[in-house]
C-alpha positions as CSV (number, residue, x, y, z in Angstrom):
1,M,-12.1,2.6,-0.5
2,L,-9.4,0.0,-1.3
3,T,-11.9,-2.9,-1.7
4,A,-13.9,-0.7,-4.1
5,H,-10.9,-0.9,-6.4
6,G,-10.6,-4.6,-6.4
7,I,-8.2,-5.1,-3.4
8,T,-9.2,-8.0,-1.2
9,A,-10.4,-7.1,2.3
10,E,-7.4,-9.0,3.7
11,D,-4.9,-7.1,1.6
12,A,-6.7,-3.8,2.4
13,R,-6.3,-4.6,6.1
14,Y,-2.5,-5.2,5.7
15,I,-2.1,-2.0,3.7
16,Y,-4.0,0.0,6.3
17,E,-2.0,-1.6,9.1
18,F,1.2,-0.7,7.4
19,R,0.0,2.9,6.8
20,C,-1.0,3.3,10.4
21,E,2.3,2.0,11.7
22,L,4.2,4.4,9.4
23,H,2.0,7.3,10.2
24,H,2.7,6.9,13.9
25,A,6.4,6.0,13.4
26,Y,6.1,2.6,14.9
27,G,8.0,0.9,12.1
28,I,7.1,-2.4,10.5
29,P,3.9,-4.0,11.8
30,N,4.3,-7.0,14.2
31,P,3.3,-10.3,12.6
32,V,0.6,-10.7,15.2
33,K,-1.2,-7.8,13.5
34,L,-0.8,-9.5,10.1
35,D,-2.3,-12.9,10.8
36,G,1.1,-14.3,11.8
37,R,2.8,-13.0,8.6
38,A,6.1,-11.1,8.6
39,L,6.1,-7.9,6.5
40,F,9.1,-7.3,4.3
41,A,9.6,-4.0,2.6
42,T,11.6,-4.2,-0.7
43,P,13.2,-1.4,-2.7
44,S,12.3,-3.2,-6.0
45,P,10.3,-1.1,-8.4
46,D,9.4,-4.4,-10.3
47,A,7.5,-6.0,-7.4
48,Y,3.8,-5.8,-6.7
49,A,2.7,-2.9,-4.4
50,V,1.6,-5.6,-1.9
51,D,2.3,-9.3,-2.5
52,T,0.5,-11.7,-0.3
53,Q,1.0,-14.9,-2.4
54,R,3.0,-16.6,0.4
55,A,1.2,-17.6,3.5
56,D,4.0,-16.6,5.8
57,R,4.8,-13.1,4.6
58,V,3.6,-9.9,3.1
59,V,6.1,-8.2,0.7
60,L,5.6,-4.5,0.1
61,S,7.4,-2.7,-2.7
62,V,8.1,0.7,-1.2
63,P,8.5,2.6,-4.6
64,V,5.3,1.0,-6.1
65,F,3.3,1.4,-2.9
66,C,4.4,5.0,-2.3
67,G,4.6,6.1,-5.9
68,H,1.4,4.7,-7.3
69,L,-1.0,3.2,-4.7
70,V,-0.9,6.1,-2.3
71,E,-1.4,8.6,-5.2
72,R,-4.6,6.7,-6.2
73,I,-5.9,6.7,-2.6
74,A,-5.2,10.4,-2.3
75,H,-6.9,11.1,-5.6
76,D,-10.0,9.1,-4.7
77,A,-10.2,10.3,-1.1
78,A,-9.9,14.0,-1.9
79,P,-11.6,14.8,-5.2
80,T,-12.1,18.4,-4.2
81,W,-8.5,19.0,-3.2
82,P,-7.3,21.9,-5.4
83,G,-4.0,20.2,-6.2
84,T,-5.3,17.0,-7.9
85,S,-3.7,18.0,-11.2
86,Q,-0.4,17.3,-9.6
87,I,-1.3,13.7,-8.9
88,N,-0.5,11.4,-11.8
89,T,-2.7,8.3,-11.6
90,N,-2.0,7.2,-15.2
91,M,1.7,6.3,-14.7
92,A,2.8,3.0,-16.3
93,P,5.7,1.2,-14.6
94,D,8.9,1.2,-16.7
């Protein structure tokens, strides 16, 4: 689903790994699971949802990731969910 929206397969794998680690309450993924990259979570709302520009790290903006990307995934994954009107997928960052 992520790659269908223009996210690279590599970035999609990092996002999925982070999601799984959070879902199971394991914390930040080990660099071994991220091709040797360290994952840093930032509170910055001005950062990319997932930034993989540096070869040694993945930087994830918690407010952007949680506030926008997850809403888009939920919206696309469950189009028949009766509460989709509550998901705002047209938000523009401030």
